[in-house]
TORPA-427064 format. One record per residue (C-alpha): residue in one letter; x, y, z. Coordinates in Angstrom, 3 decimals, always signed. Layout:
PT   type          x          y          z
PT      A          X          Y          Z
...
***
This chain:
PT   type          x          y          z
PT      M   +156.808    +26.562   +255.357
PT      A   +154.060    +25.584   +252.785
PT      A   +150.549    +25.405   +253.963
PT      A   +149.364    +21.884   +254.737
PT      Q   +147.414    +20.346   +251.878
PT      L   +147.782    +16.670   +252.757
PT      T   +146.331    +15.514   +256.035
PT      A   +147.685    +12.557   +258.056
PT      H   +144.215    +10.873   +257.682
PT      E   +144.287    +11.314   +253.832
PT      L   +147.894     +9.947   +253.568
PT      I   +147.310     +7.019   +255.834
PT      A   +144.125     +6.103   +254.058
PT      K   +145.780     +6.363   +250.671
PT      H   +149.031     +4.513   +251.413
PT      R   +148.563     +2.246   +254.477
PT      P   +147.334     -0.581   +252.277
PT      T   +150.522     -0.427   +250.139
PT      L   +152.688     -0.320   +253.283
PT      D   +150.893     -3.436   +254.618
PT      Q   +151.486     -5.274   +251.385
PT      A   +155.137     -4.265   +251.445
PT      L   +155.410     -5.551   +254.998
PT      E   +153.942     -8.813   +253.922
PT      A   +156.152     -9.090   +250.956
PT      I   +159.378     -8.735   +252.991
PT      R   +158.015    -11.358   +255.380
PT      T   +157.175    -13.993   +252.780
PT      R   +159.779    -12.930   +250.184
PT      A   +157.360    -13.741   +247.437
PT      Y   +157.058    -11.664   +244.250
PT      W   +155.202     -8.331   +244.577
PT      S   +155.486     -4.886   +243.126
PT      P   +153.000     -2.018   +243.026
PT      H   +155.085     -0.309   +240.215
PT      P   +154.285     -1.547   +236.715
PT      E   +157.319     -2.633   +234.605
PT      H   +155.669     -1.972   +231.210
PT      P   +155.661     +1.489   +229.717
PT      K   +152.000     +1.094   +228.366
PT      A   +150.826     +0.782   +232.039
PT      Y   +151.248     +4.469   +232.515
PT      G   +149.174     +7.406   +231.309
PT      E   +146.101     +6.981   +233.528
PT      N   +145.228     +8.541   +236.926
PT      G   +147.591    +11.524   +236.323
PT      S   +150.635     +9.603   +235.391
PT      L   +152.708    +10.570   +232.341
PT      D   +152.483     +8.364   +229.209
PT      T   +155.322     +7.849   +226.783
PT      A   +154.836    +11.040   +224.755
PT      A   +154.181    +13.246   +227.877
PT      G   +157.187    +11.857   +229.637
PT      K   +159.483    +12.679   +226.791
PT      D   +157.990    +16.044   +226.514
PT      A   +158.533    +16.674   +230.256
PT      F   +162.155    +15.594   +229.958
PT      D   +162.741    +17.763   +226.892
PT      A   +161.257    +20.746   +228.757
PT      L   +163.983    +20.378   +231.400
PT      L   +166.908    +20.700   +228.969
PT      G   +168.761    +23.909   +228.962
PT      N   +166.859    +25.226   +231.994
PT      R   +167.517    +25.960   +235.640
PT      L   +165.991    +23.536   +238.168
PT      D   +165.114    +25.869   +241.063
PT      L   +164.418    +23.755   +244.131
PT      G   +163.724    +26.767   +246.401
PT      Q   +166.113    +25.370   +248.985
PT      A   +168.010    +27.248   +251.649
PT      G   +171.631    +28.403   +251.085
PT      T   +171.679    +28.598   +247.241
PT      D   +174.648    +30.664   +246.257
PT      D   +175.312    +29.788   +242.653
PT      W   +174.204    +27.527   +239.833
PT      V   +176.128    +24.613   +238.406
PT      G   +175.630    +21.966   +235.688
PT      G   +177.530    +20.598   +232.653
PT      E   +176.041    +17.132   +232.170
PT      V   +176.564    +15.547   +228.852
PT      S   +174.603    +12.448   +227.972
PT      P   +176.559     +9.330   +227.068
PT      Y   +174.474     +9.477   +223.952
PT      G   +176.016    +12.814   +223.004
PT      I   +173.325    +15.378   +224.133
PT      E   +174.285    +18.292   +226.298
PT      L   +171.659    +18.460   +228.968
PT      G   +172.324    +22.073   +229.902
PT      V   +170.388    +21.752   +233.156
PT      E   +171.510    +24.017   +236.049
PT      Y   +171.197    +23.061   +239.693
PT      P   +171.510    +25.091   +242.827
PT      H   +174.937    +25.179   +244.481
PT      V   +174.630    +25.606   +248.260
PT      D   +176.477    +27.250   +251.078
PT      L   +176.694    +24.391   +253.550
PT      D   +176.818    +26.720   +256.501
PT      V   +173.410    +27.911   +255.613
PT      L   +171.839    +24.766   +254.221
PT      L   +172.704    +22.318   +257.033
PT      P   +171.312    +24.484   +259.898
PT      A   +168.150    +24.947   +257.839
PT      M   +167.859    +21.120   +257.306
PT      K   +168.085    +20.520   +261.084
PT      S   +165.411    +23.069   +261.922
PT      G   +162.643    +20.903   +260.568
PT      Q   +163.796    +17.604   +262.216
PT      R   +161.770    +17.937   +265.506
PT      E   +158.408    +18.044   +263.759
PT      W   +159.488    +15.250   +261.428
PT      R   +160.662    +13.098   +264.394
PT      D   +157.531    +13.765   +266.362
PT      A   +155.286    +12.736   +263.409
PT      G   +155.929     +9.153   +264.168
PT      A   +156.913     +6.087   +262.093
PT      E   +153.604     +5.652   +260.307
PT      M   +153.249     +9.269   +259.212
PT      R   +156.815     +9.316   +257.969
PT      A   +156.178     +6.076   +256.048
PT      V   +153.074     +7.356   +254.281
PT      V   +154.721    +10.620   +253.377
PT      C   +157.636     +8.662   +251.826
PT      L   +155.081     +6.524   +249.913
PT      E   +153.415     +9.651   +248.528
PT      I   +156.867    +10.776   +247.294
PT      L   +157.363     +7.412   +245.650
PT      K   +153.797     +7.581   +244.120
PT      R   +154.501    +10.938   +242.547
PT      I   +157.864     +9.680   +241.234
PT      S   +156.104     +6.648   +239.814
PT      D   +153.518     +8.843   +238.027
PT      R   +156.587    +10.538   +236.327
PT      T   +158.392     +7.275   +235.424
PT      H   +158.607     +8.017   +231.719
PT      E   +160.242    +11.465   +232.450
PT      F   +162.553     +9.795   +235.004
PT      A   +163.516     +7.084   +232.485
PT      H   +164.801     +9.600   +229.931
PT      A   +166.687    +11.317   +232.809
PT      V   +168.256     +8.087   +233.831
PT      M   +169.009     +7.037   +230.285
PT      H   +170.795    +10.308   +229.380
PT      T   +172.904    +10.413   +232.517
PT      S   +173.820     +6.676   +232.913
PT      G   +173.944     +5.538   +229.252
PT      Q   +171.404     +2.782   +229.956
PT      A   +169.221     +1.845   +226.982
PT      F   +165.772     +3.242   +227.285
PT      M   +163.987     +0.093   +228.375
PT      M   +166.480     -0.661   +231.031
PT      A   +166.466     +2.993   +232.233
PT      F   +162.621     +2.755   +232.435
PT      Q   +162.605     -0.428   +234.424
PT      A   +165.780     -0.190   +236.589
PT      G   +165.624     +3.582   +237.006
PT      G   +161.842     +3.560   +237.485
PT      P   +159.777     +0.721   +239.002
PT      H   +162.703     -1.273   +240.220
PT      A   +164.269     +1.762   +241.986
PT      Q   +160.980     +2.717   +243.389
PT      D   +160.543     -0.881   +244.673
PT      R   +163.853     -0.621   +246.482
PT      G   +162.799     +2.625   +248.027
PT      L   +159.515     +1.223   +249.152
PT      E   +161.314     -1.821   +250.483
PT      A   +163.607     +0.411   +252.640
PT      V   +160.529     +2.246   +253.991
PT      A   +158.968     -1.080   +255.037
PT      Y   +162.073     -2.260   +256.856
PT      A   +162.414     +1.168   +258.456
PT      Y   +158.862     +0.990   +259.774
PT      V   +159.245     -2.593   +261.114
PT      E   +162.363     -1.652   +263.095
PT      Q   +160.879     +1.496   +264.516
PT      V   +157.594     -0.131   +265.709
PT      R   +159.416     -3.130   +267.214
PT      T   +159.476     -1.199   +270.392
PT      P   +156.136     +0.041   +271.765
PT      D   +155.385     +3.718   +272.135
PT      T   +154.594     +3.229   +275.909
PT      A   +154.790     +0.621   +278.637
PT      E   +153.534     +0.244   +282.166
PT      W   +156.192     -1.331   +284.177
PT      T   +155.492     -2.922   +287.656
PT      K   +158.009     -4.838   +289.768
PT      P   +156.533     -6.666   +292.757
PT      Q   +158.187     -5.871   +296.166
PT      G   +156.664     -8.602   +298.374
PT      K   +154.991     -6.938   +301.302
PT      R   +155.894     -3.496   +300.181
PT      D   +154.053     -1.584   +297.481
PT      P   +155.287     -2.489   +293.971
PT      L   +157.518     -0.309   +292.011
PT      A   +155.689     +1.215   +289.179
PT      L   +156.942     +3.203   +286.169
PT      T   +155.407     +4.604   +283.056
PT      K   +157.879     +4.394   +280.173
PT      Q   +157.865     +6.245   +276.879
PT      F   +159.943     +5.074   +273.918
PT      T   +160.740     +7.389   +270.993
PT      P   +162.710     +6.605   +267.808
PT      V   +164.996     +9.466   +267.192
PT      P   +167.097    +10.219   +264.087
PT      R   +170.871    +10.410   +264.145
PT      G   +170.936    +13.761   +262.438
PT      I   +171.421    +14.637   +258.708
PT      A   +172.043    +11.804   +256.359
PT      L   +174.200    +12.102   +253.204
PT      V   +173.479    +10.166   +250.006
PT      I   +176.400    +10.121   +247.595
PT      G   +175.018     +9.210   +244.108
PT      C   +176.631     +7.055   +241.523
PT      N   +176.866     +7.600   +237.752
PT      T   +175.447     +4.178   +236.540
PT      F   +172.299     +3.702   +238.708
PT      P   +171.540     +7.039   +240.307
PT      T   +168.035     +6.134   +241.396
PT      W   +168.315     +2.465   +241.969
PT      N   +171.301     +2.749   +244.179
PT      G   +170.245     +6.159   +245.584
PT      Y   +166.746     +5.360   +246.750
PT      P   +167.355     +2.732   +249.380
PT      G   +169.540     +4.989   +251.518
PT      L   +167.430     +8.132   +250.876
PT      F   +164.178     +6.625   +251.960
PT      A   +165.671     +4.535   +254.742
PT      S   +167.094     +7.755   +256.277
PT      L   +164.053     +9.862   +255.657
PT      A   +161.631     +7.205   +257.022
PT      T   +163.691     +6.941   +260.187
PT      G   +163.453    +10.667   +260.899
PT      N   +166.642    +11.998   +259.380
PT      A   +166.909    +14.928   +257.037
PT      V   +168.670    +13.914   +253.854
PT      V   +171.196    +15.846   +251.698
PT      V   +171.651    +14.337   +248.314
PT      K   +175.030    +14.722   +246.651
PT      P   +174.612    +13.453   +243.101
PT      H   +177.333    +12.277   +240.726
PT      P   +178.378    +15.284   +238.514
PT      R   +177.502    +13.237   +235.407
PT      A   +174.150    +11.982   +236.777
PT      A   +172.572    +14.831   +238.722
PT      L   +169.176    +15.150   +236.904
PT      P   +167.429    +11.941   +238.221
PT      L   +168.309    +12.644   +241.850
PT      A   +167.529    +16.476   +241.494
PT      L   +164.034    +15.525   +240.211
PT      T   +163.721    +13.239   +243.143
PT      V   +164.611    +15.943   +245.585
PT      Q   +162.193    +18.284   +243.845
PT      V   +159.304    +15.750   +244.343
PT      A   +160.286    +15.120   +247.971
PT      R   +160.345    +18.730   +248.751
PT      Q   +156.924    +19.357   +247.295
PT      V   +155.350    +16.435   +249.143
PT      L   +156.927    +17.454   +252.462
PT      G   +155.679    +20.990   +252.165
PT      E   +152.111    +19.858   +251.204
PT      A   +152.111    +17.526   +254.315
PT      G   +152.999    +20.456   +256.647
PT      F   +156.666    +19.622   +257.006
PT      D   +159.794    +21.691   +256.306
PT      P   +160.800    +21.037   +252.629
PT      N   +164.415    +21.568   +253.636
PT      L   +164.311    +18.089   +255.187
PT      V   +165.510    +16.930   +251.733
PT      A   +167.979    +19.072   +249.790
PT      L   +170.469    +18.717   +246.877
PT      A   +174.186    +19.520   +247.026
PT      A   +175.377    +19.755   +243.421
PT      E   +178.940    +20.651   +242.920
PT      R   +181.216    +22.655   +240.713
PT      P   +183.725    +20.745   +238.534
PT      G   +186.485    +19.321   +240.704
PT      E   +185.003    +20.734   +243.967
PT      G   +184.932    +17.392   +245.786
PT      I   +181.991    +18.414   +247.984
PT      A   +181.415    +14.725   +249.006
PT      K   +184.610    +14.778   +251.068
PT      T   +183.701    +18.090   +252.689
PT      L   +180.207    +16.888   +253.515
PT      A   +181.266    +13.535   +254.753
PT      L   +183.417    +15.170   +257.513
PT      R   +180.826    +17.747   +258.646
PT      P   +179.712    +17.059   +262.250
PT      E   +176.109    +17.434   +261.317
PT      I   +176.288    +14.474   +258.873
PT      R   +175.458    +11.317   +260.932
PT      V   +174.587     +8.848   +258.274
PT      I   +176.265     +8.155   +254.847
PT      D   +175.151     +6.060   +251.935
PT      Y   +177.704     +5.612   +249.152
PT      T   +177.986     +3.596   +245.958
PT      G   +181.182     +3.689   +243.905
PT      S   +184.828     +2.948   +243.925
PT      T   +186.579     +0.990   +246.619
PT      V   +189.105     +3.743   +247.071
PT      F   +186.684     +6.387   +248.149
PT      G   +184.440     +3.867   +249.972
PT      D   +187.480     +2.914   +252.102
PT      W   +188.239     +6.522   +252.735
PT      L   +184.674     +7.205   +253.977
PT      E   +184.840     +4.195   +256.269
PT      A   +188.177     +5.360   +257.677
PT      N   +187.547     +9.005   +257.949
PT      A   +183.872     +9.823   +258.461
PT      R   +184.004     +8.564   +262.063
PT      Q   +181.121    +10.698   +263.286
PT      A   +178.726     +8.966   +260.888
PT      Q   +177.255     +5.509   +260.304
PT      V   +178.568     +4.673   +256.870
PT      Y   +176.941     +2.229   +254.398
PT      T   +179.032     +1.463   +251.365
PT      E   +178.682     -0.494   +248.126
PT      K   +182.147     -0.669   +246.574
PT      A   +183.875     -2.814   +244.009
PT      G   +184.013     -6.710   +243.883
PT      V   +185.138     -9.346   +241.445
PT      N   +182.129    -11.407   +240.581
PT      T   +182.789    -15.027   +239.721
PT      V   +181.001    -17.851   +237.981
PT      I   +182.127    -21.399   +238.269
PT      V   +181.347    -23.453   +235.148
PT      D   +181.756    -27.133   +236.187
PT      S   +179.029    -29.040   +234.434
PT      T   +175.506    -28.505   +233.086
PT      D   +172.562    -30.460   +231.843
PT      N   +171.365    -27.490   +229.718
PT      Y   +174.411    -26.425   +227.789
PT      K   +172.591    -24.019   +225.354
PT      G   +170.562    -22.510   +228.187
PT      M   +173.646    -21.857   +230.195
PT      L   +175.494    -20.136   +227.272
PT      S   +172.421    -18.036   +226.465
PT      N   +172.003    -17.008   +230.104
PT      L   +175.683    -16.150   +230.485
PT      A   +175.811    -14.251   +227.188
PT      F   +172.856    -12.043   +228.273
PT      S   +174.537    -11.476   +231.720
PT      L   +177.758    -10.324   +230.167
PT      S   +176.108     -8.039   +227.664
PT      L   +173.353     -6.281   +229.657
PT      Y   +174.207     -2.550   +229.986
PT      S   +177.648     -3.193   +228.566
PT      G   +178.673     -5.020   +231.803
PT      Q   +178.368     -1.688   +233.733
PT      M   +176.623     -3.259   +236.619
PT      C   +178.115     -4.018   +239.982
PT      T   +176.585     -7.496   +239.711
PT      T   +177.934     -8.425   +236.243
PT      P   +180.131    -11.598   +236.196
PT      Q   +183.770    -10.965   +235.481
PT      N   +185.633    -14.228   +236.045
PT      L   +184.392    -17.514   +234.531
PT      L   +186.308    -20.322   +236.213
PT      I   +186.367    -23.321   +233.859
PT      P   +188.375    -26.641   +234.332
PT      R   +191.172    -26.727   +231.816
PT      D   +190.178    -30.379   +231.060
PT      G   +186.743    -29.218   +230.162
PT      I   +183.234    -29.769   +231.504
PT      R   +180.407    -32.342   +231.267
PT      T   +177.187    -31.506   +229.471
PT      E   +174.081    -33.284   +228.217
PT      E   +175.730    -33.011   +224.757
PT      G   +178.856    -34.817   +225.950
PT      P   +182.127    -33.450   +227.224
PT      K   +183.279    -29.920   +226.141
PT      S   +186.743    -28.833   +226.295
PT      F   +187.766    -25.485   +227.814
PT      D   +188.388    -23.914   +224.416
PT      E   +185.071    -25.275   +223.143
PT      V   +183.209    -23.718   +226.066
PT      V   +184.803    -20.329   +225.601
PT      A   +184.326    -20.431   +221.809
PT      D   +180.676    -21.396   +222.161
PT      L   +180.122    -18.610   +224.763
PT      A   +181.729    -16.097   +222.335
PT      R   +179.412    -17.341   +219.641
PT      A   +176.446    -17.012   +221.982
PT      V   +177.321    -13.338   +222.684
PT      D   +177.882    -12.736   +218.975
PT      G   +174.482    -14.249   +218.209
PT      L   +172.768    -12.236   +220.915
PT      L   +174.248     -8.969   +219.700
PT      G   +174.470     -9.766   +215.942
PT      D   +171.486     -7.483   +215.110
PT      D   +172.560     -3.863   +215.776
PT      A   +169.095     -2.682   +216.811
PT      R   +168.875     -5.449   +219.345
PT      A   +172.458     -4.849   +220.475
PT      N   +171.730     -1.071   +221.121
PT      A   +168.682     -2.038   +223.233
PT      L   +170.806     -4.294   +225.423
PT      L   +174.087     -2.617   +225.605
PT      G   +173.168     +1.052   +226.003
PT      A   +176.241     +3.317   +225.773
PT      I   +179.505     +3.303   +227.540
PT      V   +179.037     +5.607   +230.530
PT      N   +182.355     +7.344   +230.702
PT      P   +185.943     +7.331   +229.145
PT      D   +187.366     +5.235   +231.936
PT      V   +185.228     +2.232   +231.047
PT      K   +186.219     +2.521   +227.336
PT      A   +189.906     +2.769   +228.279
PT      R   +189.647     -0.417   +230.363
PT      L   +187.812     -2.184   +227.525
PT      D   +190.418     -1.111   +224.936
PT      A   +193.268     -2.265   +227.215
PT      A   +191.760     -5.677   +227.979
PT      S   +192.923     -7.315   +224.776
PT      E   +196.538     -6.909   +225.903
PT      L   +195.936     -8.965   +228.961
PT      G   +195.696    -12.481   +227.347
PT      E   +194.312    -14.343   +224.282
PT      V   +191.178    -12.742   +223.016
PT      A   +188.385    -15.222   +222.575
PT      L   +185.795    -12.597   +221.595
PT      A   +186.881     -9.159   +220.313
PT      S   +184.740     -6.131   +221.027
PT      R   +183.299     -4.339   +218.130
PT      E   +181.831     -0.923   +217.646
PT      I   +178.149     -0.496   +217.026
PT      A   +176.602     +2.576   +215.582
PT      N   +173.409     +4.021   +217.052
PT      P   +171.406     +5.670   +214.317
PT      E   +169.379     +7.725   +216.760
PT      F   +172.367     +8.904   +218.758
PT      P   +175.484     +8.964   +216.472
PT      D   +177.783    +10.283   +219.109
PT      A   +177.045     +7.348   +221.510
PT      V   +179.944     +5.014   +222.237
PT      V   +178.509     +1.470   +221.951
PT      R   +180.783     -1.485   +222.258
PT      T   +180.226     -5.238   +222.510
PT      P   +181.834     -7.243   +225.310
PT      V   +185.383     -8.676   +225.039
PT      I   +186.214    -12.167   +226.512
PT      V   +189.879    -12.822   +227.329
PT      K   +191.306    -16.257   +228.094
PT      L   +193.660    -16.459   +231.096
PT      D   +195.397    -19.258   +232.970
PT      G   +194.667    -19.482   +236.660
PT      A   +198.059    -20.975   +237.391
PT      K   +200.035    -17.972   +236.009
PT      P   +200.971    -15.094   +238.389
PT      D   +200.869    -12.456   +235.599
PT      D   +197.295    -13.568   +234.636
PT      E   +196.246    -13.552   +238.317
PT      A   +197.044     -9.865   +238.483
PT      A   +194.387     -9.199   +235.818
PT      Y   +191.522    -11.473   +237.009
PT      M   +191.947    -10.663   +240.686
PT      S   +191.247     -6.989   +240.020
PT      E   +187.914     -5.539   +239.123
PT      C   +187.772     -4.446   +235.473
PT      F   +184.424     -2.576   +235.521
PT      G   +182.729     -2.649   +232.057
PT      P   +182.131     -5.080   +229.207
PT      V   +185.264     -7.210   +230.006
PT      S   +185.221    -10.786   +231.286
PT      F   +187.952    -13.491   +231.813
PT      A   +187.668    -17.125   +230.998
PT      V   +190.099    -18.491   +233.585
PT      A   +191.352    -21.991   +233.130
PT      V   +191.682    -23.824   +236.465
PT      D   +192.962    -27.345   +237.349
PT      S   +189.662    -28.727   +238.699
PT      A   +186.370    -27.937   +240.247
PT      V   +187.977    -28.147   +243.614
PT      G   +190.600    -25.559   +242.492
PT      A   +187.719    -23.395   +241.183
PT      V   +185.994    -23.475   +244.568
PT      E   +189.219    -22.526   +246.327
PT      L   +189.904    -19.667   +243.957
PT      L   +186.301    -18.509   +244.444
PT      R   +186.878    -18.417   +248.241
PT      R   +190.050    -16.413   +247.942
PT      T   +188.440    -14.058   +245.430
PT      I   +185.476    -13.316   +247.759
PT      R   +187.677    -13.028   +250.861
PT      E   +190.331    -10.688   +249.347
PT      K   +188.321     -8.764   +246.728
PT      G   +184.720     -9.178   +247.618
PT      A   +181.762    -10.147   +245.385
PT      M   +178.309     -8.776   +244.960
PT      T   +177.241    -11.916   +243.094
PT      V   +178.379    -15.437   +242.584
PT      G   +177.120    -17.937   +240.062
PT      A   +177.798    -21.627   +239.496
PT      Y   +176.883    -24.221   +236.983
PT      T   +177.153    -27.768   +238.121
PT      S   +175.201    -31.057   +238.069
PT      D   +177.483    -32.568   +240.686
PT      A   +175.848    -32.412   +244.085
PT      E   +179.310    -32.421   +245.877
PT      V   +180.478    -29.454   +243.867
PT      E   +177.200    -27.633   +244.524
PT      R   +177.606    -28.270   +248.228
PT      A   +181.217    -26.985   +248.193
PT      V   +180.220    -23.813   +246.370
PT      R   +177.228    -23.198   +248.602
PT      E   +179.460    -23.677   +251.734
PT      V   +182.034    -21.183   +250.449
PT      C   +179.316    -18.593   +249.871
PT      L   +177.863    -19.100   +253.292
PT      E   +181.204    -18.910   +254.971
PT      E   +182.396    -15.902   +252.967
PT      A   +178.954    -14.172   +252.879
PT      A   +178.366    -13.874   +249.191
PT      Q   +175.006    -14.169   +247.403
PT      L   +174.736    -17.246   +245.142
PT      S   +172.808    -18.159   +241.980
PT      L   +172.844    -21.726   +240.934
PT      N   +172.257    -23.132   +237.373
PT      L   +170.425    -20.189   +235.847
PT      T   +169.446    -21.081   +232.305
PT      G   +166.142    -19.201   +231.716
PT      G   +165.034    -15.565   +232.124
PT      V   +166.560    -14.795   +235.516
PT      Y   +170.105    -13.639   +235.446
PT      V   +172.912    -13.474   +238.050
PT      N   +173.205     -9.651   +237.770
PT      Q   +169.520     -8.942   +238.528
PT      T   +167.805     -8.871   +241.926
PT      A   +164.205     -8.349   +242.897
PT      A   +163.159     -6.013   +245.690
PT      F   +161.229     -7.457   +248.635
PT      S   +162.681    -10.899   +247.901
PT      D   +166.375    -10.882   +246.875
PT      F   +169.172     -9.322   +248.876
PT      H   +171.505     -7.119   +246.883
PT      G   +174.978     -7.623   +248.437
PT      S   +175.394     -9.198   +251.873
PT      G   +177.373     -6.729   +253.872
PT      G   +179.625     -9.608   +254.799
PT      N   +182.509     -9.380   +252.274
PT      P   +184.768     -6.474   +251.022
PT      A   +182.408     -5.572   +248.191
PT      A   +179.824     -3.959   +250.462
PT      N   +179.350     -3.348   +254.175
PT      A   +175.501     -3.396   +253.833
PT      A   +172.797     -5.319   +252.063
PT      L   +169.819     -3.917   +250.198
PT      C   +167.677     -4.389   +252.049
PT      D   +167.589     -5.978   +255.515
PT      G   +166.963     -4.828   +259.086
PT      A   +170.595     -3.917   +259.626
PT      F   +170.416     -1.452   +256.709
PT      V   +167.896     +0.651   +258.567
PT      A   +168.069     -0.077   +262.229
PT      N   +171.202     +1.962   +263.065
PT      R   +169.839     +5.078   +261.314
PT      F   +167.871     +5.867   +264.544
PT      R   +168.089     +5.159   +268.291
PT      V   +165.264     +4.611   +270.749
PT      I   +165.191     +7.091   +273.579
PT      E   +163.464     +6.281   +276.799
PT      V   +161.609     +8.621   +279.194
PT      R   +160.467     +7.083   +282.370
PT      R   +158.611     +8.489   +285.383
PT      E   +156.913     +7.004   +288.400
PT      A   +153.350     +5.916   +287.632
***
């Protein structure tokens, strides 16, 4: 175990103010973030600036990332950037029969440290990650295919915000019960009954984080920090194509834990050989008591059905829907939707897929617009947004894997193409696959079309679905959420009754709703400390990022009582 270099007093003095601000933010739901979004904000107080971050990333390429963790028996790698670069980074492969017992051995001291100490250690980890945001941004970019600015923001400060948010919720839930209580029950003329009671939050065991390809840090940090802050050791199983950002995270966590006097093996990486399927093996290990997963519905359903010894948190697939009924800002609506459909080539779990539009058209401040006009105008808005190749590359990023490209190529066979996808060259990365979105027109009354729009088509594919009326759109929305789930719902309407009906469906079916967005906030973006990502109440996800339910079942409170 590393010699302690960080004292509890130092950590609490340094990070307690930030924790208190986070606690206030989740109470008020107001905007707040301690992590700057702009790249120029870095480079002071030991953080890496633009050039240093790129140099640090380049220094990783072609090298072995030795984490010094228990059970290392081999080295694995093979990541290729969606931009065409072979990363060549090797990661430790582990013998689980050695690693998992080593991870458990440090849990007693971590448990006994208490909620506040665990929280400030987690905040020190996040601070050191934040100082390396430029380096992490390149790691996220070259594993997810996000464009640099999105990788910088979503993979950096926004991910760090979500991690801090989870720590704040974890702290709140753990201190809800006092450490001690004096209990006295009057007995009339007899002496009262008197007990001294102690209450200790105890972890479930070892937590498993199963990383995803598209947002390795943004989706990985909530579960990682929620479990660590509640006393659990955490083993991180990264996606084989996106190991680097989470491996760097594990590296930082292990350094901080060691310097704070705890066992670094409380956090470990479980990288895998090609086709090894270590996620299934880990998920069924009796030591694994918490699982966080983001990815396909098929594997998410398997985890929920089979990992019965663990508390399983899943974010799976959904069919995100936008109802377009009417608007008093037609151009703003088109611009907002065009950006939402284009951002990161639609490779977000929150990107709209189905646009439900009455076949008789919609009302606007410019007068009535037919179904065909709305779809054609939206296609032009997307074309206009992505008409400049440099701007398009900055918004679209790269197609993350061949499966997304295959779905995009097949989409044109599903119906009438209102907007064809086109290839865009990336001068800096000529091997990157960059494609603009496709919009396909479908008829909500045709069973063959229903098979297409009622299934998730992950990637830059959206369907303009003609429906009979706003009432029909609302009922189709209800059925879609109930049967397929939705991470997000959007609606454009200037009709109070339609708005009421949409809102009621989202309340009853537990889906997060955005109404009449026409400015710089988009349906596929959520802000930590204020917005909930997912609801945990429909088939798309069984948890929300982040609420009390996301953290409270990662630990139990154990009582010890004795006579006073």
